[in-house]
C-alpha positions in Angstrom: 0.0 0.0 0.0 1.7 3.2 -1.2 1.4 6.3 1.1 1.5 9.9 0.0 1.2 13.2 1.9 -1.0 14.5 -0.9 -3.0 12.7 -3.6 -4.7 14.8 -6.3 -7.6 13.3 -8.1 -8.0 14.9 -11.5 -5.7 16.6 -13.9 -7.0 19.7 -15.6 -5.6 23.2 -14.9 -6.8 22.9 -11.3 -5.2 19.6 -10.6 -1.9 20.3 -12.3 -1.6 23.7 -10.7 -2.2 22.1 -7.3 0.5 19.5 -8.2 2.9 22.3 -9.1 2.4 24.1 -5.8 2.4 21.1 -3.6 5.4 19.8 -5.5 7.3 23.1 -4.8 6.3 22.7 -1.2 8.3 19.4 -1.1 5.1 17.3 -0.6 5.8 14.9 -3.6 2.1 14.8 -4.8 0.7 11.9 -6.7 -1.8 12.9 -9.4 -4.3 10.5 -10.8 -5.1 11.9 -14.3 -8.2 9.9 -14.9 -10.2 9.1 -18.0 -9.4 12.5 -19.6 -5.8 13.5 -18.8 -5.6 17.2 -19.0 -9.3 17.6 -18.5 -11.8 19.5 -20.7 -9.0 21.6 -22.2 -7.8 18.6 -24.2 -10.9 18.9 -26.4 -10.3 22.6 -27.1 -8.1 23.1 -30.2 -7.0 26.7 -29.5 -6.7 28.6 -26.1 -6.3 32.3 -26.7 -7.3 33.6 -23.3 -4.8 32.0 -21.0 -2.4 34.8 -19.8 1.2 34.5 -21.0 0.5 33.1 -24.5 0.0 36.1 -26.8 -0.1 33.9 -29.9 -2.4 31.4 -28.2 -1.7 27.7 -27.5 -3.6 24.5 -28.0 -5.4 23.0 -25.1 -3.4 19.7 -25.1 -0.1 21.6 -25.4 -1.0 23.9 -22.4 -1.8 20.9 -20.3 1.4 19.2 -21.3 3.4 22.2 -20.3 1.6 22.4 -16.9 2.3 18.7 -16.4 6.0 19.0 -17.1 6.3 22.0 -14.8 4.6 20.1 -12.0 6.9 17.1 -12.6 10.0 19.3 -12.5 9.1 19.9 -8.8 8.6 16.3 -7.9 4.9 15.7 -8.8 4.1 12.2 -10.2 1.3 11.5 -12.6 -0.4 8.2 -13.0 -2.7 7.8 -16.0 -5.2 5.8 -14.1 -8.8 6.2 -13.1 -9.8 6.3 -9.4 -12.6 3.8 -8.8 -13.4 4.5 -5.1 -12.4 6.6 -2.1 -12.7 6.1 1.6 -12.7 9.5 3.4 -14.2 8.2 6.7 -10.8 8.1 8.5 -7.2 9.2 8.1 -5.1 8.3 6.3 -7.6 8.5 3.5 -7.8 5.6 1.0 -7.8 6.1 -2.8 -8.6 2.9 -4.8 -7.6 2.3 -8.4 -9.2 -1.1 -9.1 -7.5 -3.5 -6.7 -4.6 -1.1 -5.8 -5.0 0.9 -2.6 -3.2 4.2 -2.0 -3.3 6.1 1.3 -3.0 9.8 1.8 -2.7 12.4 4.5 -4.6 14.9 2.4 -6.7 14.7 -0.8 -7.3 17.4 -3.4 -10.3 16.8 -5.6 -10.1 18.4 -9.0 -12.2 15.9 -11.0 -13.8 18.8 -13.0 -17.1 18.8 -14.9 -18.2 17.3 -18.2 -20.2 19.2 -20.8 -23.4 17.4 -21.4 -23.3 16.3 -25.0 -25.9 14.9 -27.4 -24.2 11.5 -27.7 -23.7 11.5 -31.5 -20.6 9.9 -33.1 -20.2 12.9 -35.4 -20.2 15.2 -32.3 -16.9 13.7 -31.2 -15.6 13.8 -34.8 -16.2 17.6 -35.1 -15.4 18.6 -31.5 -13.0 21.4 -31.9 -13.7 21.7 -35.6 -17.0 23.6 -35.5 -18.5 21.8 -32.4 -17.9 23.4 -29.0 -19.1 23.1 -25.5 -17.9 26.5 -24.4 -18.9 29.8 -26.0 -16.5 31.9 -23.9 -13.6 29.7 -25.0 -14.4 29.5 -28.7 -16.9 32.2 -29.7 -14.1 34.4 -31.0 -13.3 32.0 -33.8 -16.8 32.5 -35.3 -16.6 36.2 -36.1 -19.1 37.1 -38.8 -20.2 33.5 -39.2 -23.5 31.8 -38.5 -23.7 29.5 -35.5 -26.3 27.4 -33.7 -26.8 26.6 -30.0 -28.7 23.5 -28.8 -30.8 23.8 -25.6 -33.7 25.8 -24.1 -32.5 26.6 -20.6 -30.5 29.5 -19.1 -27.2 27.9 -20.2 -28.3 28.0 -23.9 -29.5 31.6 -23.6 -26.2 32.7 -22.0 -24.2 30.9 -24.7 -26.3 32.4 -27.5 -26.2 35.9 -26.2 -22.4 35.7 -25.7 -22.1 34.4 -29.2 -24.0 37.5 -30.7 -20.8 39.5 -29.9 -19.0 37.6 -32.7 -21.4 35.7 -34.9 -23.6 37.3 -37.6 -26.5 35.1 -36.7 -27.2 32.7 -33.7 -30.0 30.1 -34.0 -31.2 28.4 -30.9 -32.4 24.8 -31.6 -34.9 23.6 -29.1 -36.9 20.4 -29.0 -40.0 22.0 -27.6 -42.0 25.1 -28.6 -41.2 27.1 -25.4 -38.1 27.8 -23.4 -37.1 26.3 -20.0 -35.0 29.4 -19.4 -35.9 32.0 -16.8 -38.2 34.7 -18.1 -35.6 37.4 -18.1 -33.0 35.3 -20.0 -35.6 34.1 -22.5 -36.7 37.7 -23.2 -33.2 38.9 -23.6 -32.6 36.3 -26.3 -35.9 37.0 -28.0 -35.2 40.7 -28.2 -31.8 40.3 -29.6 -31.8 41.0 -33.4 -29.1 38.4 -34.1 -30.9 35.5 -32.4 -33.4 33.2 -34.2 -35.2 30.2 -32.9 -35.7 26.7 -34.5 -38.5 25.2 -32.4 -39.6 21.6 -32.2 -36.2 20.5 -33.5 -33.4 18.1 -32.5 -29.9 17.6 -33.9 -29.8 14.1 -35.5 -26.4 14.4 -37.2 -23.5 16.7 -37.8 -22.0 16.9 -41.3 -18.9 18.5 -42.7 -15.9 18.3 -45.0 -12.3 17.3 -44.6 -9.4 18.8 -46.6 -5.8 18.0 -45.9 -6.7 16.4 -42.6 -8.6 19.5 -41.5 -12.3 19.0 -40.7 -14.9 21.7 -41.1 -18.5 21.6 -40.0 -20.9 22.6 -42.9 -24.4 21.7 -41.8 -26.7 19.8 -39.3 -29.4 17.3 -39.9 -32.4 18.5 -37.9 -35.4 16.4 -37.1 -38.8 18.0 -36.5 -40.1 16.6 -33.2 -43.7 16.9 -34.3 -43.6 15.6 -37.9 -40.4 13.5 -37.9 -39.3 15.3 -41.0 -35.5 15.7 -41.5 -33.9 18.9 -43.0 -30.4 20.0 -43.7 -29.5 23.2 -41.7 -26.5 25.1 -42.9 -24.2 26.5 -40.1 -20.6 27.2 -39.4 -20.6 26.2 -35.7 -22.6 24.2 -33.2 -22.5 25.0 -29.4 -23.8 22.7 -26.7 -26.0 24.7 -24.3 -27.4 21.8 -22.4 -25.3 22.3 -19.3 -22.5 20.7 -17.4 -22.3 17.8 -15.0 -19.7 17.8 -12.2 -17.7 14.6 -11.9 -18.6 13.9 -8.3 -20.1 10.4 -8.3 -17.1 9.2 -6.3 -17.9 11.5 -3.4 -21.7 11.0 -3.0 -22.6 10.7 0.6 -19.1 11.9 1.7 -18.6 15.5 0.6 -21.2 18.3 0.7 -22.7 19.0 -2.7 -25.4 21.3 -4.1 -28.5 20.0 -5.8 -26.6 19.7 -9.1 -23.7 17.8 -7.6 -21.2 20.5 -7.4 -18.9 20.3 -4.3 -19.5 23.1 -1.7 -16.2 24.5 -0.3 -16.2 26.4 3.0 -16.0 30.2 3.4 -14.1 31.3 0.3 -11.6 28.6 0.8 -11.1 25.1 -0.8 -11.8 23.3 2.4 -14.6 20.7 2.1 -16.8 19.4 5.0 -14.1 16.7 5.7 -10.8 17.9 7.3 -7.9 17.3 5.0 -10.0 17.1 1.8 -9.9 20.1 -0.5 -11.8 20.9 -3.8 -10.7 23.1 -6.7 -11.6 23.7 -10.4 -14.9 23.1 -12.2 -15.9 20.4 -9.7 -16.8 23.3 -7.3 -17.4 26.1 -9.8 -20.5 26.3 -12.0 -20.1 30.1 -12.6 -16.8 30.9 -14.2 -15.6 27.5 -15.6 -12.4 28.9 -17.2 -8.9 27.5 -17.3 -7.4 30.5 -15.5 -10.0 30.5 -12.6 -9.5 26.7 -12.3 -5.7 27.1 -12.1 -6.2 29.9 -9.5 -8.3 27.6 -7.3 -5.8 24.8 -7.7 -3.1 27.1 -6.3 -5.5 27.9 -3.4 -6.2 24.2 -2.7 -2.4 23.5 -2.6 -1.8 26.3 -0.2 -4.7 25.2 2.0 -3.5 21.6 2.0 0.1 22.6 2.8 -0.9 24.7 5.7 -3.4 22.1 7.0 -0.7 19.4 6.8 1.8 21.7 8.7 -0.8 22.2 11.4 -1.0 18.3 11.7 2.8 18.2 12.0 3.2 16.8 8.5 5.7 18.8 6.4 
C-alpha cells in the first residue's frame, strides 16, 4: 500500500496547478489523471485567453506544459482512473481497481463534463466547429452563423455571448417554449441576431475534410412533431445543455449542491471533511475557465500545505 502526503484526483488546470504548488512545497504529490488526462482543455483546439500566451496555445499543449512544470518539482502522474475513495478516516484511502493508496490529504479536481448529445459525429467535429464553451471558442466564429442547442439559461447565456461575434445565432430547441428563466428568454428573443428553431433536435452533424482539417458545414435536424428531416447550414454548433460535475465518487461523503457541485467552506477550498480540498470546475459552475480553475488549484495546494503543517506533517 503506497502512502503519500497529498493525492490529487483529476488533472485539468486545477489539478496540475495544485500539483505544481504542492510539489514546490516538497510534498511529492501523486496525481491520478483519470479518463481524460488534462481535463476539458484537451478537447479545445486553441486557447487564446490564458495569460502569457500572446499567440495562443492548443489545449493539449498547455496541459502538457503544466504537467512538465509540476513534474519538474517532484509531482508524479499516473494515467489511471480512481474507482473508489474512503474518506471516513485518516489516512484517506484512494482505490484504483485492486490497488489501494493512502494519503494524509486529498485534493479533488475531477472537473465537470459538458453534457453532449451523444452522437458519433459530435466527437468527430469537436474542436472543428462543435464546441461546449462559447466563452472559449466564440471568438473563432466572427461574422459566421452558429447554432446553440438547448432551451435553458445555459443555452441563452451561450447564445447571447455568441452574438458579440457571430452574424446570426440560431437556438435549436426540441420544444415550442423555453425552459430558461423569463428574463434570459426575453433577452434572447429581443436580440436581433438571435433566431429560434422550435420543435427540432440535432440528428447528425455533417462536414468536409481537406488535408486532414475537418470543417462543419451543416446539421441534420429532425422536427419533433412531424419527424421530417432537414439540412440546416451553419458554421458552428455550441452545446447549451449544461455541465455535470464529476462527483459520483464522493456522493454521501462530501457536501454538494442540488446539481452535484462540491461546496467549499467560506471562500476557501476546504470541504466538510478535514484534509480534503476541492478546486476547479468540480466546485465552480459560474466561471468555468482554465485560469480560474488554475487559481483555485493554487488555493487548494496552499490550504493543503498549511493544513498538513498544522497536523505536524511537512
